[in-house]
Backbone as a ProteinNet text record, in pm:
[ID]
protein_1_A
[PRIMARY]
XXXXXXXXXXXXXXXXXXXXXXXXXXXXXXXXXXXXXXXXXXXXXXXXXXXXXXXXXXXXXXXXXXXXXXXXXXXXXXXXXXXXXXXXXXXXXXXXXXXXXXXXXXXXXXXXXXXXXXXXXXXXXXXXXXXXXXXXXXXXXXXXXXXXXXXXXXXXXXXXXXXXXXXXXXXXXXXXXXXXXXXXXXXXXXXXXXXXXXXXXXXXXXXXXXXXXXXXXXXXXXXXXXXXXXXXXXXXXXXXXXXXXXXXXXXXXXXXXXXXXXXXXXXXXXXXXXXXXXXXX
[TERTIARY]
5235.5	5235.1	5364.3	5426.8	5548.5	5511.2	5583.6	5559.5	5682.5	5665.5	5769.7	5729.3	5818	5788.4	5817.8	5753.9	5789.5	5803.6	5886.1	5910.6	5966.5	5931.7	5996.3	6129.8	6237	6369.1	6414.6	6461.4	6506.7	6639.1	6687.6	6810.1	6787.6	6663.6	6632.8	6587.6	6581	6526.7	6636.8	6594.7	6684.5	6757	6882.2	6962.5	6927.9	6943.8	6911.7	6986.6	7114.5	7194.2	7142.3	7116.3	7066.4	6931	6841.7	6708.9	6716.1	6793.2	6802.2	6854.1	6955.3	7009.8	6905.8	6832.4	6729.6	6617.5	6576.9	6469.7	6509.7	6629.7	6672.8	6688.4	6744.2	6763.1	6630.4	6526.6	6396.5	6307.7	6346.2	6269.8	6169.6	6178.6	6091.4	6135.5	6039.1	6066.1	6133.5	6109.3	6164.5	6151.1	6217.7	6216	6183.1	6073.4	6030.7	6041.4	6096.4	6115.7	6044.5	5983.4	5916.5	6015.2	5963.8	6049	5979.2	6049.9	6015.7	6147.5	6172.6	6297.8	6299.6	6182.7	6170.5	6021.6	5987.9	5848.9	5846.7	5797.9	5789.4	5708.4	5762.6	5696.4	5567.6	5572.9	5453.6	5382.7	5283	5214.9	5064.7	4991.7	4845.8	4787.5	4868.4	4818.1	4792.9	4671.6	4645.7	4707.2	4744.6	4794.1	4680	4699	4588.6	4522.2	4598.2	4540.8	4470.2	4479.6	4415.6	4506.8	4481.5	4561.6	4694.8	4786.6	4918.4	5004.9	5089.2	5181.2	5284.8	5302	5398.7	5540.8	5616.6	5753	5841.2	5823.9	5915.5	5912.1	5804.4	5794.8	5904.5	5943.5	6047.8	6187.8	6201.6	6333.3	6370.8	6296.6	6313	6448.7	6513.4	6638.6	6612.4	6713.2	6702.7	6688.3	6582	6559.1	6664.7	6722.3	6819.7	6951.5	6991.6	7113.1	7091.2	6976.1	6947.3	6934.7	6869.3	6855.1	6988.3	7076.4	7210	7284.8	7270.1	7330.1	7268.5	7136.1	7067.9	7111.7	7130.1	7172.5	7309.8	7396.4	7534.7	7548.9	7449	7462.4	7362.5	7294.5	7199.1	7222.4	7167.1	7184.8	7055.7	6941.2	6817.2	6702.4	6723	6614.9	6570.9	6441.3	6390.4	6406.3	6427	6451.6	6359.2	6284.3	6189.2	6164.6	6104.3	6057.8	5906.5	5857.2	5713.5	5675.1	5686.7	5710.1	5820.1	5859.7	5944.4	5856.1	5880.3	5806	5873.5	5842.8	5914.1	5910	5798	5785.2	5883.6	5933.3	6023.5	6171.3	6198.6	6335.5	6368.6	6496.8	6547.3	6545.6	6474.2	6457.3	6586.2	6680.6	6807	6887.1	6893.2	6961.2	6890.3	6757	6681.6	6699.5	6700	6721	6855.1	6955.5	7088.3	7086	7022.8	7014.9	6945.7	6832.2	6752.8	6830.6	6888.4	6961.5	7083.1	7150.5	7268.5	7230.3	7126.8	7084	7036.7	6963	6915.2	7032	7128.3	7246.8	7327.9	7357.3	7442.2	7372.7	7240.9	7167.9	7132.3	7171.6	7139.3	6993.8	6932.5	6793.9	6690.1	6724.2	6630.8	6543	6556	6487.5	6347.4	6252.9	6118	6097.4	6059.9	6031.7	5884.4	5855.4	5720.3	5704.8	5607.6	5587.8	5468.7	5485.8	5375.3	5368.4	5255	5231	5235.3	5239.3	5253.7	5121.6	5127.5	5010.3	5041.5	5171.1	5210.5	5237.3	5142.6	5150.9	5275.1	5306.7	5418.9	5552.1	5566.8	5689.7	5710.3	5604.6	5614.9	5645.5	5583.3	5604.5	5749.7	5816.3	5957.2	6045.2	5994.7	6065.3	6022.8	5940.3	5895.6	5784	5713.6	5606.1	5474.4	5407.3	5271.6	5174.6	5098.9	5022.5	4926	4854.9	4752.2	4809.7	4936.3	4996.5	5094.2	5097.2	5199.8	5187.1	5065.5	5049	5100.8	5069.8	5120.5	5271.2	5322.4	5466.6	5534.2	5476.3	5530.9	5529.5	5419.3	5408.7	5516.7	5538.1	5638.6	5779.2	5806.4	5940.6	5965.8	5862.4	5877.8	5914.7	5852.2	5883.4	6026.7	6071	6208.5	6307.3	6278.5	6367.8	6369.6	6256.1	6254.3	6345.6	6351.9	6441.2	6587.2	6622.8	6760.7	6791.7	6689.8	6710.9	6708.7	6672.1	6663.1	6799.9	6799.3	6924.5	7006.5	6941.3	7008.5	6982.9	7077.9	7054.9	6922.6	6839.1	6703.4	6674	6628.9	6591.4	6447.8	6417	6279.5	6249.4	6135.6	6087.5	5947.4	5930.1	5801.1	5748.9	5634.2	5572.6	5653.6	5716.9	5785.3	5937.3	5989.9	6133.8	6175.8	6305.7	6358.5	6498.8	6544.1	6681	6727.1	6850.4	6907.3	6934.3	6943.6	6989	7126.7	7139.4	7257.4	7308.9	7436.1	7492.7	7464.1	7392.7	7352.4	7357.3	7457	7475.2	7501.7	7474	7425.7	7278.7	7233	7092.4	7026.5	6897.3	6826.2	6836.2	6833	6853.5	6736.4	6613.7	6496.9	6478.1	6448.6	6428.1	6288	6268.2	6135.3	6028.4	5908.2	5793.5	5673.6	5629.7	5524.5	5572.2	5491.9	5532.4	5624.3	5654.5	5727.1	5875.1	5959.5	6103.7	6152.6	6268	6323.9	6295	6318.9	6293.3	6143.7	6109.4	5969.4	5912.3	5797.9	5740.9	5596.6	5566.6	5432.4	5391.2	5267.5	5219.3	5123.3	5145.8	5057.4	4951.1	4846.8	4740.9	4603.8	4503.8	4366.5	4306.4	4218.6	4155	4082.9	4094.1	4025.4	4068.4	3989.3	4019.6	4151.1	4186	4310.5	4430.9	4426	4535.5	4549.9	4440.1	4446.2	4497.1	4464.2	4516.7	4667.8	4719.1	4863	4931.8	4873.9	4931.7	4942.8	4835.9	4835.8	4935.3	4963.6	5053.6	5200.3	5242.9	5387.8	5431.8	5348	5385.2	5353.7	5402.2	5374.2	5255.1	5208.3	5094.8	5071.1	4988.7	4934.6	4982.4	5009.2	5048	4945.8	4829.9	4726.3	4759.7	4758.9	4789.5	4676	4709.9	4612.2	4534.6	4517.3	4452.6	4302	4237	4091.6	4021.2	3904.3	3820.6	3868	3957.9	4013.5	3910.3	3814.6	3712.6	3640.2	3614.6	3544.7	3637.9	3758.7	3846.4	3926.9	3957.1	4039.3	3975.1	3845.9	3787.3	3798.8	3791.9	3804.6	3947	4044.5	4184	4210.6	4159.8	4181.9	4119.1	4007.5	3945.6	4032.1	4087.7	4175.7	4302.2	4350.5	4470.5	4443.8	4331.1	4295.8	4273.8	4209.9	4185.4	4315.9	4421.9	4552.3	4630.4	4571.4	4637.5	4743.8	4739.1	4839.3	4799.3	4898.1	4876.8	4809.7	4689.7	4621.2	4704.6	4785.6	4865.5	4981	5013.8	5129.6	5097.3	4969.6	4931.2	4966.8	5034.1	5071.5	5002	4943.7	4881.2	4943.7	5003.1	5078.4	5023.4	4931.6	4882.5	4998.2	4994.1	5109.2	5072.6	5169.6	5151	5032.7	5027.3	4916.5	4949	4848.3	4858.7	4791.5	4868.1	4813.6	4731.4	4634.6	4560.5	4545.8	4524.2	4505.9	4391.4	4280.1	4167.2	4197.8	4270.3	4303.4	4393.9	4494.4	4585.1	4514.6	4422.4	4345.6	4259.9	4203.5	4123.2	4209.2	4328.6	4418.4	4452.9	4477.6	4511.2	4396.1	4273.8	4157.5	4148.6	4200.8	4200.5	4316.9	4402.4	4516.5	4639.8	4642.3	4756.9	4870.3	4991.5	5106	5208.3	5193.7	5287	5211.6	5244.5	5186.6	5301	5292	5392.8	5331.4	5384.5	5328.8	5407.4	5340.6	5395.4	5472.3	5592.4	5670.1	5667.3	5683.2	5684.4	5817.3	5816.7	5940.8	6009.6	6071	6117.7	6259.6	6308.5	6440.7	6445.4	6564.7	6589.4	6502.3	6492.6	6419.6	6272.8	6210.3	6068.3	6044.1	6126.2	6107.7	6126.5	6228.3	6250.8	6139.5	6082.8	5970.4	5848.7	5823.6	5712.3	5741.1	5865.8	5902.7	5878.9	5905.8	5877.3	5729.7	5643.5	5500.3	5458.6	5518.4	5484.8	5534.1	5622.3	5678.1	5571.5	5456.7	5351.4	5294.8	5315.2	5259.6	5354.5	5476.9	5573.7	5549.5
9534.5	9388.6	9339.3	9240.9	9182.3	9076	9076.6	8978.7	8889.6	8762.8	8662.2	8571	8479.6	8388.7	8245.4	8152.6	8012.7	7956.8	7853.2	7792.4	7653	7561.1	7430.7	7446.1	7462.9	7466	7322.9	7298.2	7165.3	7177.1	7062.5	7061.7	7120.4	7158.4	7212.2	7358.5	7419	7554.5	7657.4	7780.2	7885.1	7839.3	7880.7	7837.2	7917.6	7858.2	7929.8	8061.1	8062.8	8184.6	8296.6	8265	8367	8419.9	8330.8	8373.8	8457.8	8414.5	8487.2	8629	8642.2	8776.4	8865.1	8809.8	8887.8	8927.6	8836.9	8868.4	8982.4	8975.1	9080.7	9214.4	9210.9	9334.5	9399.9	9320.2	9373.1	9411.5	9372.7	9410.3	9308.8	9183.2	9079.7	9042.6	8995.6	8975.2	8842.2	8740.7	8611.6	8507.3	8394.5	8279.1	8155.6	8088.4	7966.2	7849.8	7739.1	7623.5	7500.3	7420.2	7296.3	7181.4	7068.7	6951.7	6823.6	6745.4	6605.6	6532.2	6431.7	6357.9	6272.2	6217.4	6130.8	6111	6069.1	6036.6	5894.3	5797.8	5660.7	5655.6	5586.3	5577.5	5497.1	5387.2	5306.3	5359.5	5444.2	5506.5	5503.7	5509.4	5512	5643.9	5727.1	5853.8	5950.4	6001.2	6096.4	6232.7	6302	6439.7	6526.8	6601	6677.9	6775.8	6830.3	6927.4	6860.7	6728.5	6656.7	6638.9	6536.3	6512	6446	6452.6	6392.7	6476.3	6408.4	6478.5	6552.3	6683.7	6759.2	6706.3	6720.4	6668.4	6716.7	6841.6	6901.9	6833.8	6763.4	6701.4	6598	6528.2	6427	6478.9	6610.4	6667.1	6779.7	6793.7	6906.6	6904.6	7019.6	7031.8	7020.7	6975.9	6977.9	7123.4	7156.8	7298.2	7358.7	7280.5	7338.4	7369.4	7283	7311.8	7434.1	7439.4	7551.9	7682.2	7678.7	7799.7	7842.1	7747.3	7783.1	7863	7822.9	7902.3	8041.7	8048.3	8177.9	8267.2	8209	8287.2	8348.5	8274.5	8318.7	8438.1	8460.7	8568.2	8681	8681.1	8787.1	8834.3	8951.9	9009.6	9016.4	9039	9057.2	8971.2	8894	8812.6	8705.8	8697.2	8589.9	8456.2	8350.4	8217	8120.4	8041.1	7953.2	7824.7	7729.8	7607.7	7611.8	7564.6	7562.7	7434.1	7321.6	7307	7201.5	7186.2	7074.3	6960.4	6841.4	6721.8	6664.6	6724.1	6694.6	6547	6480.1	6338.8	6251.7	6298.3	6219.7	6241.3	6316.2	6346.1	6285.2	6254.1	6231.1	6366.3	6380.6	6512.7	6572	6487.7	6540.8	6602.6	6532	6588.1	6713.7	6709.8	6823.8	6945	6925.7	7037.9	7105.2	7026.6	7082.9	7159.5	7103.7	7172.1	7307.6	7306.1	7427.9	7533.8	7493.8	7590.3	7645.2	7560.9	7606.5	7708.4	7678.4	7772.2	7903.6	7894.9	8016.7	8097.8	8030.9	8099	8165.5	8092.2	8146.3	8257.4	8257.5	8362.1	8481	8476.5	8586.9	8590.2	8472.9	8466	8489.5	8462	8488.4	8369.3	8258.3	8136.1	8126	8080.4	8044.3	7896.5	7822.6	7680.4	7661.9	7624.5	7585.2	7436.1	7399.2	7260	7203.1	7084.6	7019.5	6872.2	6812	6671.9	6580.4	6638.8	6560.1	6511.5	6467.6	6412.6	6281.5	6251.8	6134.5	6017.2	5924.8	5812.4	5727.1	5703.2	5616.2	5678.3	5807.1	5875.1	5863	5890.6	5882.1	5740.1	5642.2	5503	5461.6	5510.8	5477.8	5534.9	5636.1	5692.6	5625.7	5523	5453.8	5523.7	5615.7	5691.7	5617.6	5594	5539.8	5653.8	5644.3	5758.1	5815	5729.9	5777.9	5850.9	5827.8	5891.6	6002.9	6045.1	6139.5	6275.1	6319.2	6449.5	6444.8	6336.8	6324.5	6301.8	6232.2	6214.4	6349.2	6433.3	6566.4	6648.1	6644.9	6716.9	6671.7	6541.3	6485.9	6529.7	6527.6	6566.3	6715.8	6795.5	6938.8	6960.6	6885.1	6897.5	6853.3	6746.9	6701.6	6808.1	6870.4	6974.2	7094.9	7129.1	7240.4	7212	7085.7	7050	7074.6	7041.1	7063.2	7210.5	7291.7	7435.2	7513.5	7449	7517.8	7571.4	7679.5	7741.4	7648.6	7571.7	7477.3	7334.3	7241.8	7102.3	7049.5	7001.7	6961.2	6824.7	6731.8	6599.7	6601.8	6506.6	6491.8	6344.1	6302.1	6166.1	6173.9	6130.6	6139.9	6004.7	6006.6	5883	5817.4	5898.9	5846.3	5858.1	5934.1	5953.1	6020.3	6018.5	6081.1	6131.9	6221.4	6270.5	6301.3	6269.4	6301.4	6451.2	6502.4	6640.4	6653.1	6748.2	6750.8	6892	6900.7	7022.8	7020.7	7121	7124.1	7268.5	7298.5	7433.2	7422.3	7530.1	7661.5	7656.2	7764.3	7779.3	7868.3	7848.4	7943.9	8084.3	8182.9	8321.3	8373.1	8344.3	8399.1	8333.5	8414.4	8364.9	8305.4	8218.3	8158.3	8264.9	8238.5	8327.2	8240.3	8255.8	8168.7	8024.5	7932.6	7792.1	7757.6	7854.2	7828.1	7858.5	7768.2	7791.2	7758.9	7817.3	7793.3	7907	7885.8	7991.8	8016.2	8123.1	8146	8019.2	7975.6	7847.6	7866.6	7823.1	7829.2	7688.4	7651.1	7517.9	7525.9	7441.7	7435.3	7329.4	7337.8	7238.5	7301.2	7214.8	7261.5	7297.2	7396.9	7444.3	7331.6	7332.9	7232.7	7242.2	7189.7	7204.4	7139.7	7023.7	6957.5	7038.8	7087.4	7169.4	7295.8	7362.2	7487.9	7465.8	7351.9	7321.5	7303.6	7238.6	7221.2	7355.2	7439.9	7572.2	7648.8	7648.8	7721.6	7662.5	7533.5	7467	7494.6	7488.4	7491	7578.6	7669.8	7750.1	7897.6	7976.6	8120	8153.8	8056.1	8086	7980	8017.1	7926.1	7967.3	7866.1	7887.3	7816.2	7877.7	7812.9	7818	7704.5	7700.4	7763.5	7859.5	7925.8	8037	8027.2	8134.7	8144.9	8036.2	8042.8	8022.7	8083.5	8060.5	8124.4	8219.6	8278.6	8358.4	8417.6	8495.5	8408.3	8281.8	8190.7	8124.2	8090	8009.6	8091.3	8216.9	8295.7	8313.7	8343.2	8354	8224.9	8110.1	7981.9	7964.4	7996.6	7988.7	8084.4	8204.9	8301.4	8255.1	8184.4	8129.7	8022.5	7931.6	7827.4	7888.6	7992.6	8063.8	8126.6	8192.6	8255.4	8151.3	8040.1	7933.9	7875.8	7881.7	7831.6	7934.9	8052.6	8156.9	8232.5	8225.6	8295.7	8441.1	8526.1	8668.5	8688.8	8748	8765.3	8840.5	8935.4	9016	8937.3	8822.6	8746.8	8648.6	8621.3	8524.3	8574.2	8489.7	8523	8426.1	8481.8	8402	8444.6	8347.9	8376.7	8291.1	8342.4	8266.4	8225.4	8100.7	8040.9	7991.1	8001.9	7956	8025.5	8156.2	8238.8	8290.1	8289.2	8358.9	8494.2	8601.2	8726.8	8804.8	8876.6	8979.9	9097	9217.8	9331.3	9309.9	9252.2	9229.9	9129.2	9024.3	8921.5	8978.3	9054.8	9112.5	9216.9	9291.1	9388	9316.8	9203.4	9124.5	9074.8	9024.5	8980.1	9095.5	9212	9327.5	9361.6	9351.4	9378.3	9279.9	9159.1	9057.4	9072.3	9169.6	9192.2	9111.3	9053.7	8972.3	9061.8	9031.5	9118.7	9057.5	8929.7	8865.4	8765.4	8764.1	8669.2	8607.4	8476.3	8406.7	8372.6	8432.5	8412.8	8304.8	8242.3	8126.2	8167.2	8112.2	8124.6	7991.9	7994.9	7869.5	7796.8	7663.1	7584.9	7586.1	7698.1	7720.6	7776.9	7799.9	7856.6	8003.9	8058.4	8195.4	8297.8	8292.2	8394.1	8397.8	8279.9	8276.5	8323.6	8278.2	8317	8466.9	8523.3	8667.1	8747.2	8694.2	8761.3	8765.8	8657.4	8656.8	8752.7	8757.3	8852.4	8996.9	9023.6	9158.1	9192	9095.2	9117.8	9134.6	9058.4	9068.2	9197.6	9266.2	9390.4	9492.4	9488.6	9586.2	9571.6	9455.4	9432.8	9473.3	9508.4	9543.9	9685.9
15564.9	15557.7	15493.9	15558.4	15503.7	15400.6	15288.6	15182.8	15170.8	15205.4	15187.3	15072	15035.5	14924.9	14965.3	14895.5	14904.3	14763.8	14751.8	14621.1	14643.3	14553.8	14551.6	14479.4	14554.7	14493.2	14467.4	14345.5	14306.4	14233	14185.9	14106.4	13967.5	13934.7	13801.9	13805.4	13922.4	13934.9	13957	13976.3	14020.1	14146.1	14162.6	14276.5	14401.9	14520.8	14644.8	14661.6	14627.8	14645.4	14556.4	14432.3	14338.2	14383.3	14422.7	14465.3	14592.2	14690.2	14816.4	14795.1	14712.8	14685.7	14618.4	14523.9	14454.9	14550.9	14637.3	14732	14825.2	14878.1	14970.3	14897.4	14777.6	14702.1	14666.6	14645.3	14605.1	14723.9	14843.9	14961.2	15010.6	14964.8	15018.2	15159.3	15239.3	15381.9	15412.5	15329.8	15366.5	15258.1	15281.4	15192	15274.8	15239.3	15307.1	15209.5	15255.4	15167.8	15222.8	15134.5	15175.9	15190.6	15237.1	15258.8	15214.5	15134.5	15109.6	15092	15175.2	15163	15037.5	15002	14885.2	14860.5	14741.9	14708.1	14653.1	14730.6	14678.3	14548.2	14449.6	14319.5	14330.6	14402.7	14424.1	14548.6	14527.4	14639.9	14613.3	14722	14713.1	14760.3	14823.7	14874.9	14759.8	14743.1	14634.5	14664.7	14560.3	14573	14623.8	14734.5	14792.8	14697.4	14603.5	14510.5	14393.1	14384.3	14275.6	14155.1	14077.6	13958.3	13990.4	13893.7	13910.4	14004	14078.7	14166.7	14082.6	14102.9	14023	14038.4	13933.6	13924.6	14039.2	14082.7	14180	14316.5	14347.5	14480.3	14502.8	14399.7	14412.8	14389.1	14370.4	14339.6	14436.3	14544.7	14634.8	14705.1	14710.7	14785.1	14935.1	15009	15153.9	15199.4	15273	15304.8	15395.5	15486.6	15579.1	15508.9	15416.6	15339.5	15251	15181.6	15092.9	15171.2	15286.9	15367.8	15428.2	15454.3	15500	15394.8	15267.4	15159.4	15154.4	15167	15162.8	15277.6	15394.5	15511.1	15488.7	15421.3	15404.3	15311.2	15224.8	15126.3	15149.4	15264	15296.7	15438.9	15469.2	15602.5	15682.8	15616.3	15689.9	15642.2	15536.6	15480.9	15580.3	15608.5	15691.6	15622	15700	15647.2	15719.2	15644.5	15712	15636.4	15705.7	15641.9	15634	15523.2	15501.8	15430	15494.7	15637.8	15661.9	15790.1	15830.1	15877.5	15824.3	15865.2	15990.1	16103.4	16227.6	16261.9	16236.8	16271.3	16194.5	16081.3	15998.4	16032.8	16139.9	16179.9	16314.7	16335.6	16470.4	16541.2	16653.2	16712.9	16769.9	16811.8	16863.7	16749.9	16637.5	16520.1	16471.2	16465.5	16414.8	16504.2	16634.8	16726.6	16699.6	16671.1	16641	16508.9	16405.3	16276.6	16290.6	16358.4	16374	16450.9	16563.7	16646.4	16573.5	16496.6	16422.3	16315.3	16237.4	16133.8	16195.2	16304.2	16370	16423.9	16485	16538.9	16428.5	16322.1	16215.8	16137.5	16134.7	16062	16150.6	16276.5	16365.8	16407.9	16421.9	16467.6	16360.4	16236.8	16125.5	16089.1	16159.9	16118.4	16177.2	16093.2	16135.7	16107.9	16211.2	16195.7	16164.3	16040.3	16003.7	16029.4	16110.6	16150.3	16074.2	16017.3	15947.9	15980.6	15948.5	15982	15859.9	15740.8	15620	15563.1	15437.5	15369	15298.2	15279.3	15201.6	15295.4	15300.6	15394.5	15367.2	15240.1	15206	15245.2	15222.6	15262.8	15413.1	15490.1	15635.8	15681.4	15617.3	15657.3	15641.3	15536	15516.5	15627.2	15696.5	15812.1	15942.7	15934.7	16054	16128.7	16061.7	16125.7	16109.6	16220.9	16216.9	16193.2	16086.7	16036.6	16140.3	16209.6	16301.6	16422	16451.8	16569.3	16532.9	16404.4	16362.3	16431.3	16461.9	16527.8	16671.9	16742.3	16878.9	16879.2	16777.8	16764.5	16743.3	16657.1	16633.9	16762.7	16834.9	16962.2	17059.7	17067.5	17157.1	17117.4	16987.4	16941.5	16958.2	16945.9	16973.8	17120.7	17210.5	17352.8	17381.3	17317	17335.2	17287.6	17174.3	17124.2	17217.3	17273.9	17369.6	17488.8	17530.1	17640.4	17601.6	17479.3	17433.4	17414.9	17385.7	17366.2	17497	17608	17736.3	17778.6	17855.5	17899.4	17987.7	18071.1	18159.1	18111	18133.8	18093.9	18148.6	18058	18093.2	18031.9	18115.8	18066.3	18015.9	17926.1	17877.8	17860.7	17911.1	17895	17838.1	17713.7	17648.3	17604.9	17540.8	17494.3	17384	17300.4	17182.4	17189.1	17284.2	17290.1	17418.6	17441.7	17561.8	17534.3	17621.9	17614.5	17756.3	17784.9	17915.2	17924.6	18045.6	18063.3	17999.4	17907.8	17821.8	17800.5	17768.3	17713.5	17563.9	17515.9	17374.7	17326	17248.3	17194.4	17044.8	16966.8	17010.9	17050	17113.7	17145.8	17041.1	17013.7	16928.2	16985.8	16898.3	16940.3	17022.9	16979.3	17047.8	17183.9	17283.9	17418.8	17433	17534.6	17556	17574.5	17523.5	17540.9	17576.7	17699.1	17748.5	17747.4	17693.5	17689.6	17572.7	17488.4	17364.4	17381.1	17334.3	17329.6	17189.9	17155.4	17023.5	16928.7	16799.9	16702.5	16687.4	16619.3	16584.4	16521.9	16574.4	16534.3	16489.8	16367.8	16311.6	16270.7	16300.2	16267.4	16149.6	16049.5	15934.5	15954.2	15873.2	15879.7	15867.5	15847.5	15831.9	15966.2	15964.5	16086.8	16158.6	16290.5	16370.6	16514.8	16607.4	16749.5	16791.4	16735.2	16772.8	16726.2	16601.4	16551.3	16635	16663.5	16737.4	16879.6	16939.6	17072.8	17069.2	16963.6	16949.2	16927.1	16844.3	16821.1	16951.9	17030.8	17157.5	17256.6	17243.1	17337.6	17309.6	17180.7	17157.9	17041	16994.1	16877.2	16898.3	16802.8	16801.5	16713.6	16634.6	16549.7	16444.9	16349.2	16247.8	16109.7	16024.9	15886	15796.8	15770.8	15689.6	15540.9	15475.6	15332.8	15254.1	15170.6	15085.5	15153.9	15282.8	15357.4	15341	15296	15279.8	15413.5	15426.2	15542.9	15670.7	15662	15783.7	15862.6	15794.9	15866	15968	15931.4	16021.5	16121.6	16079.4	16164.9	16265.1	16233.3	16325.2	16462.5	16473.6	16607.9	16688.5	16621.2	16691.4	16743.2	16658.6	16701.1	16817.1	16806.6	16914.5	17045.2	17036.4	17155.8	17220.6	17138.1	17190.4	17249.9	17186.2	17232.5	17369.7	17382.9	17510.3	17619	17585.3	17682.5	17736.7	17655.7	17698	17777.7	17797.2	17874.1	17798.1	17665.4	17583.8	17563	17541.7	17518.7	17382.5	17376.4	17247.7	17145.2	17191.6	17099.2	17038.6	17097.9	17051.2	16938.8	16914.9	16812.6	16673.2	16595.2	16458.2	16362.2	16257.9	16152.7	16020.6	15950.5	15828.5	15714.6	15633.4	15518	15427	15381.1	15314.3	15174.9	15082.5	14944.2	14878.4	14896.3	14847.3	14707.5	14620.5	14492.2	14512.7	14522.3	14573.8	14472.2	14524.4	14451.9	14547.7	14496	14586.8	14685.6	14638.2	14726.6	14836.3	14801.1	14898.6	15008.5	14969.7	15069	15154.4	15095.5	15173.7	15278	15240	15333.5	15449.3	15418.7	15524.4	15618.9	15561.8	15645.1	15739.4	15691.6	15776.7	15892.1	15872.2	15977.3	16073.8	16049.1	16136.6	16102.9	15984.5	15943.4	15896.6	15942.7	15917.1	15822.1	15787.8	15694.4	15608.6	15479.9	15385.3	15305.5	15281.8	15202.6	15067.1	14961.5	14828.1	14753.7	14658.1	14587.8	14463.2	14448.2	14325.8	14250.3	14117.7	14041.5	14058	14051.9	14058.9	13922.4	13890.9	13753.8	13754	13633.5	13615.5	13650.7	13640.9	13686.2	13615.8	13485.2	13410.6	13451.3	13460.5	13495.3	13638.3	13730.9	13870.9	13888.5	13827.8	13842.4	13776.1	13668.5	13607	13699.1	13771.2	13867.9	13981.9	14027.2	14132.1	14087.1	13960.4	13907	13926	13895.9	13910.4	14054.8	14145.1	14287.1	14349.5	14280.4	14335.2	14369.2	14303.9	14331.5	14472.6	14534.1	14667.5	14780	14745.3	14848.4	14899.5
[MASK]
+++++++++++++++++++++++++++++++++++++++++++++++++++++++++++++++++++++++++++++++++++++++++++++++++++++++++++++++++++++++++++++++++++++++++++++++++++++++++++++++++++++++++++++++++++++++++++++++++++++++++++++++++++++++++++++++++++++++++++++++++++++++++++++++++++++++++++++++++++++++++

């Protein structure tokens, strides 16, 4: 089982370059970074975990810039977003960012796709909350058109692009209906989410990894109904606080990668947690 990590990197934490070098030297599989462009102070959306919103949410580094630094100082470390708020981006710009990072890293990028939880943040980007999932689906399709080998036009409900020359291309070749880098969709289990995963992704990134025994058969059913190869489905539990029993359970379910949580802290604390996680490598 591959063990990757995620962390809220901020202007107050360990630096991306230092962390990336340590992860690769220790044998961790990858580094996944979250995204929040800003957190409106006057907000009504409650923090999903309950209580006050942690300080790091409003100080998060741009994940693509930070991962670009990590790519430059490593050779094999996986690089991913956990997650990218696709609905909050211009899809033409985002397609270029993704393809560039994937190209410069030699195909090491994983695009984690998410729909968000902060209504006020999304609203400042012009996102209508009730349509954010369909907006994300539409923007993923537009980006696939830009990543196609030949100039391909796209006309969708929310956006369009002319047939264009758009380079670089993501390293990984199309597989079934999916184009672009390895793509995992985050979110809570449900038929709509699973239908989206089967349509335009390589798999699911469930936060915390709870309830997989019940939800995996449902996802596999939706995957099969879409005509996807059963062996190609990837499930990557995300932001996990690991225990030997938990990882053994994931292994029994056929899971091959887990992303464990690091604290949003300084160098000494983060490296100390990495020391403890070393037993799982």
